[in-house]
C-alpha positions in Angstrom: 130.2 79.4 103.7 134.2 80.1 103.7 134.3 77.0 101.8 132.0 77.7 99.0 133.2 77.6 96.5 132.6 81.3 94.5 134.6 83.0 96.1 133.2 87.0 95.1 135.7 89.7 96.4 135.6 93.7 96.1 137.2 96.4 97.1 135.9 100.2 97.2 138.4 101.9 95.3 138.0 105.6 97.3 138.6 107.8 96.1 136.0 107.8 93.0 135.1 110.4 90.6 132.1 112.4 90.4 131.7 112.1 87.5 133.6 109.9 85.6 130.2 107.2 86.4 128.4 109.6 83.6 130.0 107.9 81.3 131.5 104.7 82.6 128.3 102.7 79.5 130.5 104.7 76.8 133.9 103.8 78.0 133.2 100.0 79.2 132.2 100.2 74.8 135.0 98.0 73.6 134.4 95.3 76.6 130.6 95.4 75.8 131.6 93.7 72.2 134.2 91.9 73.5 132.4 90.4 75.5 129.2 89.5 73.4 130.6 87.5 71.5 132.1 85.4 74.4 128.1 85.3 75.4 127.0 84.4 72.5 130.0 81.5 72.5 129.2 80.3 76.6 125.6 78.4 76.0 127.9 76.3 73.9 130.7 75.5 76.0 128.0 75.4 79.0 126.4 72.7 77.1 129.2 70.8 76.0 129.8 70.2 79.3 126.4 68.9 80.2 127.0 66.2 77.8 130.7 65.9 79.5 129.0 65.9 83.5 126.2 63.3 81.9 128.4 61.3 80.7 131.8 61.1 82.3 131.3 63.5 85.9 133.4 65.6 85.0 133.7 69.4 83.6 136.3 69.5 80.9 139.1 72.3 82.1 139.7 73.7 79.1 135.5 74.5 79.3 135.7 75.7 83.5 138.6 77.7 82.4 136.3 79.2 79.3 133.1 79.6 81.0 134.7 80.5 84.4 136.7 83.4 82.8 133.8 85.1 81.2 132.3 85.3 84.4 135.2 86.9 85.8 135.7 89.4 82.8 132.2 90.1 82.9 132.2 91.0 87.0 135.0 93.6 86.1 133.3 95.2 83.9 130.2 95.0 86.3 131.7 96.1 89.1 133.8 98.9 86.9 130.2 100.0 85.7 126.6 99.9 86.2 126.2 96.9 88.8 128.6 98.7 91.3 130.7 101.8 90.2 133.0 101.1 92.8 136.2 101.8 91.2 137.5 104.0 88.1 140.1 101.7 87.7 139.8 100.1 83.7 139.1 96.8 83.8 141.9 94.2 81.8 140.4 92.7 78.7 141.8 88.9 80.4 140.3 86.2 81.2 142.5 85.6 83.9 142.2 86.8 87.6 144.5 89.9 88.3 145.4 89.8 91.9 145.5 93.7 92.4 142.1 94.7 90.3 139.5 95.8 93.0 137.4 93.2 91.8 137.7 89.5 91.6 135.8 86.1 91.2 137.0 82.7 92.3 135.7 79.2 91.0 136.8 76.2 92.1 137.1 73.4 89.8 135.8 70.2 91.0 137.1 67.0 90.2 133.7 65.3 90.4 130.7 66.7 89.9 126.9 65.1 89.7 125.6 63.0 86.3 121.6 63.2 88.0 121.9 66.7 89.6 123.2 68.1 85.9 120.1 67.4 84.8 117.6 69.5 87.6 120.1 71.8 89.1 120.2 74.2 86.1 116.7 74.9 86.0 114.6 73.3 88.4 116.6 73.6 91.7 117.7 77.2 90.3 113.9 78.1 90.0 114.1 80.2 93.9 116.8 82.1 92.9 116.0 82.9 89.6 112.6 84.9 90.9 115.3 86.4 93.5 117.4 86.8 91.0 115.3 88.8 88.7 114.7 91.3 91.2 117.7 92.3 92.1 119.3 92.5 88.5 116.6 92.1 86.0 113.2 94.2 84.2 115.1 97.2 82.6 111.7 100.4 83.1 109.2 100.6 80.5 106.0 101.7 80.1 102.9 99.5 78.2 100.0 100.1 76.9 97.6 97.3 77.1 94.4 97.7 74.9 92.5 95.3 76.6 91.7 97.0 79.4 93.0 100.2 78.9 95.9 100.2 81.5 99.2 100.6 81.9 101.7 98.3 83.2 104.8 99.4 84.0 107.9 97.4 85.4 111.0 98.3 87.1 115.0 97.4 87.3 116.7 95.4 88.9 117.3 97.2 93.1 121.3 96.3 92.3 120.7 99.5 89.1 118.3 101.7 91.2 120.3 102.0 94.3 124.3 102.0 92.0 122.2 105.2 90.3 121.5 106.2 94.0 125.5 106.1 95.1 125.9 107.7 91.9 124.3 110.9 92.5 125.4 110.3 96.3 128.9 110.2 94.7 128.3 113.1 91.8 127.1 115.8 94.8 129.3 114.5 97.6 132.5 113.1 96.6 131.8 110.0 98.4 130.0 106.1 97.7 127.6 105.6 101.2 129.5 102.4 102.4 125.6 100.7 103.0 124.6 100.9 99.6 127.6 99.6 98.8 127.4 96.7 101.1 124.6 95.7 100.4 125.3 96.3 96.1 128.3 93.3 96.7 125.5 91.3 98.9 123.3 91.1 95.6 126.0 90.4 93.3 127.4 88.0 95.1 124.5 85.8 94.8 124.0 86.5 91.1 127.3 85.3 90.6 127.2 82.6 92.9 123.7 81.4 90.6 125.4 82.0 87.8 127.7 80.0 88.5 125.0 77.5 89.6 123.1 77.0 86.4 126.2 76.7 84.6 126.9 73.5 85.9 130.4 74.6 87.7 129.4 73.8 91.3 127.0 71.3 92.4 127.2 73.1 96.5 123.2 74.4 96.3 123.4 78.9 96.4 122.7 80.0 100.2 119.6 82.0 100.5 122.2 84.4 102.7 122.9 88.4 101.2 126.9 87.8 102.5 127.4 91.7 102.0 130.4 93.6 101.6 133.7 93.6 99.8 135.1 90.3 101.0 134.1 87.0 101.2 133.6 86.0 105.2 137.2 83.7 106.4 139.2 85.9 103.2 140.7 89.0 103.9 139.7 91.9 101.1 141.7 91.6 97.6 143.2 95.3 99.8 144.9 95.2 102.7 145.1 98.3 103.7 141.3 99.1 102.5 140.0 96.3 104.7 136.8 96.0 105.3 134.4 93.2 106.7 132.1 90.6 105.8 128.6 91.8 106.1 127.3 90.1 109.8 124.1 90.6 112.2 120.6 90.0 109.0 118.2 90.5 112.6 115.1 89.7 111.5 113.7 93.1 111.8 116.8 94.4 109.9 115.5 91.6 106.9 112.1 93.1 107.4 113.2 96.5 106.5 115.8 96.4 104.0 112.3 93.3 102.2 110.1 97.1 102.5 112.7 98.8 101.4 112.7 97.3 98.3 109.0 96.5 97.9 108.9 101.1 98.6 112.0 101.0 95.5 109.9 98.6 92.9 106.7 100.5 93.8 108.7 104.2 93.6 109.6 103.1 89.4 106.0 102.1 88.7 105.2 105.6 90.2 108.5 107.5 88.0 107.6 106.3 85.3 103.7 106.7 84.9 104.9 110.0 86.5 107.3 110.7 83.2 105.3 109.3 80.6 102.4 111.4 81.6 104.2 114.4 81.9 106.0 113.1 78.5 102.0 113.3 77.2 101.6 116.4 78.5 104.5 118.3 77.0 105.2 116.9 73.5 102.4 114.4 72.1 99.0 117.5 71.9 98.0 118.7 68.2 98.2 122.3 66.6 94.5 122.9 69.3 96.7 121.4 71.8 94.2 118.4 72.2 95.6 114.9 73.4 94.5 112.1 71.0 94.4 108.3 69.9 93.8 107.4 66.3 92.3 104.5 63.7 90.8 103.4 61.1 87.5 101.5 61.2 86.6 99.8 58.6 83.2 97.4 58.3 81.1 95.7 56.5 77.7 96.3 57.7 76.0 99.8 58.0 77.2 101.2 61.3 81.0 101.4 63.5 80.3 102.0 67.0 82.8 102.3 70.1 83.0 99.8 73.4 80.8 101.6 76.0 82.5 104.4 78.1 81.0 104.2 81.6 81.2 107.2 83.1 79.7 106.7 87.2 79.3 109.5 89.2 80.3 112.0 87.2 79.0 115.8 87.6 80.1 118.3 84.7 82.7 119.9 86.3 85.0 117.8 87.9 84.9 116.3 84.9 85.6 119.3 83.0 88.0 120.2 85.0 90.1 116.3 84.5 89.1 116.2 80.8 89.1 119.6 79.9 87.0 119.7 76.2 86.8 116.6 75.0 85.8 115.8 70.9 86.1 113.0 68.3 86.5 113.6 64.8 85.9 111.5 62.0 86.1 111.4 57.7 85.3 108.2 55.6 88.2 107.3 53.6 86.6 108.1 50.2 85.1 111.2 50.7 82.0 110.0 51.0 79.5 111.9 53.4 79.1 110.4 56.7 76.7 110.6 59.8 78.8 110.6 63.1 77.3 110.3 66.9 77.2 110.6 70.7 74.2 108.9 72.2 73.1 107.3 75.4 73.8 103.3 75.6 71.3 101.8 75.7 69.3 104.3 73.7 72.5 103.4 71.0 72.0 99.7 71.3 67.8 100.0 70.9 68.6 102.0 67.8 71.3 99.8 66.1 69.3 96.3 68.1 68.8 94.7 64.1 71.6 96.5 62.6 74.6 94.9 61.0 77.6 96.7 62.5 80.5 96.0 64.0 82.6 97.9 67.4 85.4 99.2 67.5 87.4 95.4 69.2 86.3 93.5 65.5 83.2 92.2 66.9 80.6 92.1 64.1 76.4 92.0 65.1 73.8 90.4 62.6 71.3 91.7 61.5 70.3 94.3 58.5 69.7 97.4 57.4 69.2 100.1 59.8 65.3 101.0 59.8 65.6 104.9 60.1 68.7 107.0 58.2 70.7 108.2 61.5 70.5 111.6 61.3 66.5 111.0 61.8 67.0 108.2 64.8 66.5 110.6 67.6 68.6 109.2 70.2 72.0 111.4 69.9 72.8 113.9 72.4 76.0 114.9 70.0 76.4 114.6 66.6 77.6 116.1 63.2 77.0 115.0 59.8 78.0 116.0 56.1 81.4 114.9 53.4 84.6 116.3 55.1 85.9 115.3 58.6 83.2 115.9 61.2 84.2 116.6 65.0 81.4 116.8 67.2 81.8 116.6 71.6 81.2 114.7 74.4 79.1 115.2 76.4 81.2 115.3 80.1 78.0 113.9 81.8 77.4 111.4 84.5 76.2 107.6 82.1 77.6 105.0 79.6 78.2 106.4 75.8 78.7 104.5 73.0 79.5 106.9 69.5 78.4 105.9 66.3 80.0 106.5 62.5 77.6 105.5 59.8 77.5 106.6 56.3 75.2 109.6 56.5 72.5 107.5 53.6 72.4 104.1 56.3 74.0 102.4 52.7 76.6 99.7 53.6 80.4 99.7 54.1 82.5 102.0 56.6 85.8 103.1 56.0 86.5 105.6 58.0 89.8 107.4 60.5 88.9 109.0 63.4 90.0 110.4 66.4 89.4 110.9 70.1 90.8 113.7 72.1 91.1 116.1 75.0 92.3 118.8 76.7 93.4 117.5 79.8 94.1 120.0 81.6 94.7 118.2 85.5 97.7 116.2 83.1 100.5 118.3 84.5 99.4 118.2 87.9 98.7 114.3 87.6 102.2 114.5 86.7 103.8 115.9 88.8 101.6 114.6 91.8 102.9 110.8 90.5 106.7 112.1 90.6 107.0 113.6 93.7 104.7 110.6 95.5 107.4 108.1 93.5 110.7 110.5 94.7 109.2 110.2 98.1 108.8 106.3 98.0 111.6 105.7 96.5 113.8 108.0 99.0 111.8 105.5 102.1 113.1 102.6 100.5 117.0 103.5 99.8 117.0 105.2 104.1 115.5 101.4 105.0 117.4 99.4 102.9 120.3 101.9 104.1 119.3 102.4 107.7 119.7 98.6 108.0 123.1 98.0 105.5 124.5 99.3 107.8 123.9 98.2 111.0 124.0 95.1 109.7 126.9 95.2 108.3 129.6 96.1 111.9 132.3 94.1 112.9 130.1 91.7 115.8 131.4 93.6 119.3 131.7 96.5 118.1 130.0 99.8 119.4 128.2 101.6 117.1 128.9 105.6 118.0 125.8 107.8 116.3 128.1 110.9 114.4 125.1 113.2 114.7 125.7 115.8 112.0 127.2 113.4 109.7 124.4 111.4 107.0 126.0 108.5 104.9 123.3 108.8 102.5 
C-alpha cells in the first residue's frame, strides 16, 4: 500500500503539556465554527463532483482542492484535539498542506475516475467500512430508557475517543503519551480518513482492510526526521485477536460505566423529600378504572426484596379532587373482578365491558387499598407472585383522571452503582491492556529484538 493515494502522516509532538488537553475543546472552538460552515458546503461540493465524474470521468480540480482541503484542515484539528491529542501546536487556518505541522494529509489528484463506480462506491461498496468506522469513531455515550420493556439500553462512544481519553489521563499523571496507544489510534484515524476520501469520490482505489499503525505511511519517512517512528508491522492472528478482544471489553465497559453512572446519579439526586425514587404520570380513562400491567415477582422472598426495594408505595389523586380508590391485588383476582368492566391499562389498551358489579371497596380482592378524597397512598405487597394496581372512582362512576406515582426507597441502589462502576473500570483496564500490548508488539521494527524493561510500564 505504499502507493495508496491517501497518505495520512503524523508525529507525536513530544513533550506534551500534561493538562492542556483538558481545555483543547475550548481552544478549538474557532476551528469548529469555521469547519461547521465548511462541512455544510462539503456535501454540495461532493454532489457536484458526482455529476461531473458521471458525465466526464473527471473530478473538477477546484472542487477536489476544496474537499481535500476540508479533510486536511479537519485532520489537523482532530489531531490537535480528541482524535489523537498528538500535538500542542495550534492548527493553522488553511486548506493548504503545512509541511512542518505534525499532522499531514495528502490525497493524490486522480486524472480519471470510473463513471460507473461513482454510482455505488460511496454507499454500497463502502458499507463494510462504515461498520468498522462506526466502531472506531461513532456513537457518543448515552443512556436511553425503553418504555416497551422497562429496560435500559446504552451505546458506547468510538474506540478512538475512549483510547485518547485513556492516553490523556496517563499523560496527566505521568507526563508521557503511551506510544502503543498513539500507534493504535493513528491506525484507526488513518483508516477513517481513507474511507472518507473514498466515499467522497476522491479515489477509485478501495481502502484496504488493514490497520496500518504508527505515524508514518509505509515506505515514507515521518514528517519530522528528528522524531522517527516506523510504520507498524507484525499483526499476527494472535495480536489481532487480542486487539479485537480488547475492543469488545472497552465497548462493554462503556455500558457498565454509563449504567453505573446513571444509577449513581439517580441514587444521589433523584430522591424526593421522603427518600423515595419515584416515577409519575397522569392516567385518563373513559371507562371505570385504570389498571397497571401485571408486575411479576418470581421467587421473591420478602426479606430479600425488602433489602433491594426497601419501602415501596403507590400514590394517586384525582385531577378534579373527587374521591378515588387505589388498590393492589394479585393479578388473577383483579382480572376476575374487572372481567366484565370497561377499563384502560397504563399502556392505553382498552378492555371492553360495562360498570363493575360491586364497589371497589367491597370487591374483597385487595391486599392493600386506600379510598377517599385527596392523595391516597398504599404500600406495595413485596411478595412472590404477579400483582396489578387499580385506580377507580370511589363510587365506581365512569371517567377516571388521576395523577399517580410509584416509588421505592431502594437502599441497595448505591451499592449497585458502585458494583457497576467497579466492573466497568476493571473491564476497561483489561481491554486497554490487551490493545496496548498487541499494538506495542506489532509496532516494533521487523527483526528488532525486544528487550524487556521490568521496571517500566508504558501504560
